[in-house]
C-alpha positions as CSV (number, residue, x, y, z in Angstrom):
1,X,6.0,34.4,-4.7
2,X,4.4,31.9,-2.4
3,X,1.2,34.0,-2.2
4,X,1.1,34.5,-6.0
5,X,1.6,30.8,-6.5
6,X,-1.3,29.9,-4.2
7,X,-3.5,32.5,-5.9
8,X,-2.7,31.0,-9.4
9,X,-3.2,27.5,-8.1
10,X,-6.6,28.3,-6.5
11,X,-7.8,30.1,-9.7
12,X,-6.7,27.3,-11.9
13,X,-8.4,24.6,-9.8
14,X,-11.5,26.7,-9.5
15,X,-11.7,26.9,-13.3
16,X,-11.0,23.2,-13.7
17,X,-13.7,22.3,-11.2
18,X,-16.4,24.7,-12.4
19,X,-16.1,24.3,-16.2
20,X,-15.1,21.0,-17.7
21,X,-14.9,22.5,-21.2
22,X,-11.9,24.6,-20.4
23,X,-9.9,22.3,-18.1
24,X,-6.9,22.1,-20.5
25,X,-7.1,25.8,-21.2
26,X,-7.2,26.5,-17.5
27,X,-4.1,24.4,-16.8
28,X,-2.2,26.1,-19.6
29,X,-3.4,29.5,-18.3
30,X,-2.0,28.8,-14.9
31,X,1.4,27.7,-16.2
32,X,1.8,30.6,-18.6
33,X,0.7,33.1,-15.9
34,X,3.4,31.7,-13.5
35,X,6.0,32.1,-16.2
36,X,4.9,35.7,-17.0
37,X,4.9,36.7,-13.4
38,X,8.4,35.3,-13.0
39,X,7.5,32.6,-10.6
40,X,9.4,30.1,-12.7
41,X,11.5,30.4,-15.8
42,X,10.4,28.9,-19.2
43,X,13.4,26.6,-19.3
44,X,12.7,25.3,-15.8
45,X,9.0,24.8,-16.7
46,X,9.9,22.7,-19.7
47,X,11.9,20.3,-17.6
48,X,8.8,19.4,-15.6
49,X,7.1,18.1,-18.8
50,X,7.8,14.3,-19.3
51,X,7.8,14.0,-23.0
52,X,8.3,10.2,-22.8
53,X,4.9,9.8,-20.9
54,X,3.2,12.2,-23.3
55,X,4.6,10.3,-26.3
56,X,3.2,7.0,-25.0
57,X,-0.2,8.5,-24.1
58,X,-0.6,10.3,-27.4
59,X,0.7,7.3,-29.4
60,X,-1.9,5.0,-27.8
61,X,-4.7,7.4,-28.4
62,X,-3.7,7.7,-32.1
63,X,-3.4,3.9,-32.4
64,X,-6.8,3.4,-30.9
65,X,-8.4,5.8,-33.4
66,X,-6.6,4.2,-36.3
67,X,-7.7,0.7,-35.1
68,X,-11.3,2.0,-34.9
69,X,-11.2,2.9,-38.6
70,X,-10.8,-0.8,-39.4
71,X,-14.2,-1.6,-37.9
72,X,-12.9,-3.8,-35.1
73,X,-15.1,-2.1,-32.4
74,X,-18.3,-2.5,-34.5
75,X,-17.3,-6.2,-35.3
76,X,-16.8,-7.0,-31.6
77,X,-20.0,-5.2,-30.5
78,X,-22.1,-7.1,-33.1
79,X,-20.5,-10.4,-32.2
80,X,-21.2,-9.7,-28.5
81,X,-24.8,-8.7,-29.1
82,X,-25.5,-11.9,-31.1
83,X,-23.8,-14.0,-28.4
84,X,-26.3,-12.7,-25.8
85,X,-29.2,-14.2,-27.9
86,X,-31.5,-11.5,-26.8
87,X,-30.8,-11.7,-23.1
88,X,-30.3,-8.1,-21.8
89,X,-28.4,-9.3,-18.7
90,X,-26.0,-11.4,-20.7
91,X,-25.5,-8.5,-23.1
92,X,-24.8,-6.2,-20.2
93,X,-22.1,-8.4,-18.8
94,X,-20.7,-9.3,-22.2
95,X,-20.3,-5.6,-23.3
96,X,-18.9,-4.7,-19.9
97,X,-16.3,-7.5,-20.1
98,X,-15.5,-6.3,-23.7
99,X,-15.0,-2.8,-22.3
100,X,-12.6,-4.1,-19.6
101,X,-10.6,-6.2,-22.0
102,X,-10.2,-3.4,-24.7
103,X,-9.3,-0.9,-22.0
104,X,-6.4,-3.1,-20.8
105,X,-4.7,-3.2,-24.2
106,X,-5.8,0.1,-25.7
107,X,-6.3,3.6,-24.4
108,X,-9.1,3.4,-21.9
109,X,-10.7,6.8,-22.5
110,X,-10.7,6.7,-26.3
111,X,-11.9,3.1,-26.3
112,X,-14.8,3.9,-23.9
113,X,-15.9,6.8,-26.1
114,X,-16.2,4.6,-29.2
115,X,-17.8,1.7,-27.2
116,X,-20.3,4.0,-25.6
117,X,-21.5,5.3,-28.9
118,X,-21.9,1.7,-30.2
119,X,-23.8,0.8,-27.0
120,X,-26.2,3.7,-27.4
121,X,-26.9,2.4,-30.9
122,X,-27.4,-1.2,-29.8
123,X,-29.7,-0.3,-26.9
124,X,-31.7,2.0,-29.2
125,X,-32.3,-0.9,-31.7
126,X,-33.2,-3.3,-28.8
127,X,-35.4,-0.6,-27.3
128,X,-33.9,-0.9,-23.8
129,X,-32.4,1.6,-21.4
130,X,-28.7,2.3,-22.1
131,X,-28.0,3.7,-18.6
132,X,-27.1,0.4,-16.9
133,X,-24.9,-0.6,-19.8
134,X,-23.0,2.7,-19.8
135,X,-22.5,2.6,-16.0
136,X,-21.3,-1.0,-16.1
137,X,-19.0,-0.4,-19.0
138,X,-17.4,2.6,-17.3
139,X,-16.7,0.6,-14.2
140,X,-15.3,-2.4,-16.0
141,X,-13.2,-0.1,-18.3
142,X,-11.6,1.5,-15.2
143,X,-10.8,-1.9,-13.7
144,X,-9.5,-3.2,-17.0
145,X,-7.4,-0.1,-17.6
146,X,-5.6,-0.7,-14.2
147,X,-4.4,-4.1,-15.4
148,X,-1.7,-3.0,-17.7
149,X,1.0,-0.4,-18.3
150,X,-0.8,1.2,-21.2
151,X,-4.3,1.0,-19.9
152,X,-4.6,4.4,-18.4
153,X,-2.5,7.6,-18.4
154,X,-2.1,7.2,-14.6
155,X,-0.5,3.8,-15.1
156,X,1.9,5.2,-17.8
157,X,2.9,8.0,-15.4
158,X,3.4,5.7,-12.5
159,X,5.2,3.1,-14.6
160,X,7.5,5.7,-16.1
161,X,8.4,7.3,-12.8
162,X,9.0,4.0,-11.0
163,X,10.8,2.4,-13.9
164,X,8.2,-0.3,-14.2
165,X,7.6,-2.2,-17.5
166,X,4.6,-3.9,-19.0
167,X,5.3,-7.2,-17.3
168,X,5.6,-5.7,-13.9
169,X,2.0,-4.5,-14.2
170,X,0.9,-7.9,-15.5
171,X,2.4,-9.5,-12.4
172,X,1.2,-7.1,-9.8
173,X,-2.0,-5.4,-10.9
174,X,-3.6,-7.8,-13.4
175,X,-4.5,-10.4,-10.8
176,X,-6.2,-7.7,-8.7
177,X,-8.1,-6.5,-11.8
178,X,-9.3,-10.0,-12.5
179,X,-10.6,-10.4,-9.0
180,X,-12.4,-7.0,-9.1
181,X,-13.9,-7.9,-12.5
182,X,-15.2,-11.2,-11.2
183,X,-16.7,-9.5,-8.1
184,X,-18.4,-6.8,-10.3
185,X,-19.8,-9.5,-12.6
186,X,-21.4,-11.1,-9.6
187,X,-22.6,-7.7,-8.3
188,X,-24.2,-6.5,-11.5
189,X,-25.9,-9.9,-12.1
190,X,-27.6,-9.5,-8.6
191,X,-28.3,-5.8,-9.2
192,X,-29.9,-6.1,-12.6
193,X,-31.3,-9.6,-12.6
194,X,-34.8,-8.3,-11.8
195,X,-34.4,-5.2,-14.0
196,X,-34.0,-7.0,-17.3
197,X,-35.9,-9.9,-18.8
198,X,-35.3,-11.7,-22.0
199,X,-38.9,-10.8,-23.0
200,X,-37.9,-7.1,-22.9
201,X,-36.4,-7.6,-26.4
202,X,-38.9,-8.5,-29.2
203,X,-38.3,-11.6,-31.2
204,X,-38.3,-9.9,-34.5
205,X,-35.5,-7.6,-33.3
206,X,-33.5,-10.6,-32.3
207,X,-34.1,-12.3,-35.6
208,X,-33.0,-9.1,-37.4
209,X,-29.7,-9.0,-35.4
210,X,-28.9,-12.6,-36.1
211,X,-29.1,-11.9,-39.8
212,X,-26.4,-9.2,-39.6
213,X,-23.0,-10.4,-40.8
214,X,-20.5,-9.0,-38.4
215,X,-17.7,-9.6,-40.8
216,X,-19.0,-6.8,-43.0
217,X,-18.2,-4.4,-40.1
218,X,-14.5,-4.9,-40.9
219,X,-14.1,-2.2,-43.6
220,X,-10.4,-2.4,-43.8
221,X,-8.8,-5.8,-43.2
222,X,-5.2,-4.8,-44.0
223,X,-5.5,-1.9,-41.5
224,X,-6.9,-4.3,-38.9
225,X,-4.0,-6.8,-39.5
226,X,-1.4,-4.1,-39.3
227,X,-3.0,-2.6,-36.2
228,X,-2.9,-6.0,-34.4
229,X,0.7,-6.5,-35.5
230,X,1.7,-3.0,-34.2
231,X,-0.2,-3.6,-30.9
232,X,1.7,-6.9,-30.4
233,X,5.1,-5.3,-31.1
234,X,4.2,-2.4,-28.8
235,X,3.3,-4.8,-25.9
236,X,6.4,-6.9,-26.4
237,X,8.7,-3.9,-26.7
């Protein structure tokens, strides 16, 4: 049984490492194969699944997708872009801070997917490279996600196993996340201060962006209001 278990484990990890498209399938394949070969019973395998953690993770992902339908991500992105006033470095830091903040109160992965698509659209309009923006947003999202109980699946699993609540994470990990964010703001300003110049963005593009009414990005205000209400109740509970 030990040898069979090791073989299944090695094959499963090999498939996970070599093909990112079938990672979930590989994990299920390994588990099912272990059950078929009698290494573990089905009833025993079910007990290893923490449905409480899965419920929180799936619930936050669904909530993030529903909130996105209200147009909140587009609204915040347009508002942030206008705030930068055509300065690419200010825009970089602003979008990164937005990624960190949203990842602390919503599902990090889903939020980052939506924000990355918006960032690609913004940088395309501004005719600047999206690469520094995406790298910075990923780093800030990871840091922001560490700040709260619901920020990342890892936090949810740790919090559930250690019987920690939302406020425990606020007390212990949020201060560390804030320090890391401040450090990275300083780091990225130094790293990209000579890469971007305000003159990189043409004045006519800036004028066009300033004419955009970000309020029109909110396509479903009742949905937005209900989403914020549900988020508040979720955090308090």
